[in-house]
N, C-alpha and C positions, 0 to 999 in steps of 0.2 A: 539520332537513329542508332549510333554506335552505343550511347548509354542504354537504350532501350533494349538492344539486343544482349548487352552485358547483364542488365538486371534480369533478363529472361533466363539467360543461361545459369547465372547464380542461382536463380529460384529453381530452376530444374535440378541442379547439382545438390543442392540443401534438401529438397523435397526427396530426391532420391537416397541421398545418405541417411537421412532420419527418418525414412519411410513415413512421410506425412504428404499433403497436399495442399492446393490454395497458394495465395500469395505468402511472403515472408512474414508480412505484418499483421496478417489476418487473425483478428480475435484476439490480439494481444493487449489492446487499450480496452481497460475494464474500469470506467469510473465509478466512484462512490461518494457521494456528499457525505462529509463527515461532520459530527458534532464535535467542533474543535475543543470545547471546555472540557468534554469528557473523555474523548476518543483520538485526539489528534496523536498526543504523544504516544497512545497504544499502538496507533498506525506506524509511528516512526520505529518504534519497536519491532514491530512484525516485518516491516520493511529490511532494517538493518539486520535482523537475525535471520532472513531468507537464505542468505548463501551459507550461513552456519548449519542451519537445518537442512539445507541440501546436500552438505558434505563437501562444498567447494573449499572452504576455509575453516580452522578451527576456532577462530574469533573474528568478531565483526571489525575490527581494526586492521585485518590482514587484506580485506576486501576493497580495492582500491575505486570501485565505481560506487561507492555511497557515501552519504554525508557523515557517515558515523566518525571518520578520523576528524573532521572538523568540528563536530559538535561535542566530540569527547575531550578535545583538546591536543590529540595526537598530531595534527597537522592545522594549517591556518589556510584558509580559501576566502579570498575577497568575494568571491562571487556567490558564495552561500548567504542567503537571507536567514536571519533569525526569526521565526514566528513567536508571536507574542507569548504563547503558552510555553515555549522554550525558554524565554527571556524571564519568564515568571518563576522558574527553577531556582534562581538565586540572584542576589543584588550585584553581584559581580560575575565577570567571566568566568574565573576558576571555580567559584561555588557552583556556577550551572554546568560546567564541564563535569565536576565531580558527582553532582546529583544525576545527571544524565549517564554516567557510567554506571553508576548503582541502579539506576531505572533499568536500563537495557539489560544489566547482568542479571535482574530478577528473572527476566525471560518471560514472564506474563503466564496466565493461566491458560489452559486447554479450551475453555469457555471462551476467553477473550480471542484466542487465534481463530476458533471456529466461527465466531461472530463476524470477525473481519474478514475472514475467507468466504463466507457464506454471502455477505454484503457484495464482495468483488465479484464472486461468480455470477451471482444474479443482478448484478448493476442496481443493487439497492442503498439505502441510506445505512451508514454506519453511525450508529446512536441509538438511545434508548428510547422507550415507546413515547415519552411525553415529547421529545425533538420530533419523532417522525409524524405524531397527532399533529403538532404546530404546523410541520410542512405541508401535511395533507390539507388542512383548513385553509393555510395561505395558497397554495397552488391548485386546490380543486381536484387533486388526483390522488388515487389510492397508491402510497408507497410501500405498505406493509406487504409480506407475502400471503397469499390468499390459500385456502385450503385446496388441494388439487382436485379436478373434476370441476363439472359445471354446477352452477348452483341449483338446490332442489326448486321444483316447481311448487307455486302457492296454491 
């Protein structure tokens, strides 16, 4: 009962302070299935550069709440697992870390950022047309964005 009251007070405080409404975690988790062979590292870069783009830090290694420090070789964390796409960046740890720093340093294109952001906001697939089409066939569901409005009558 104490924790419920505490959580309710915290929620009211944050909502009043930030001029928002609802629960603290409402609408924050937005899943997006990712075509790992083409877009996983781009998503890594997007996530690692979010604090930089938001003006919180000036470089991604200054932000302590991301895996950039580990992936770039600045720090070592036993609890961070390496994805096979990250491992494929090089044959040894130092090569991977150097390649990762260079990759994130490129910053990515506006088109790439827009595609990832759109997929996240709409909870859609992050991948190319072929990947989405294959998933649509496999699941029997439409995963691509449809044109706005109702379909025309035949």
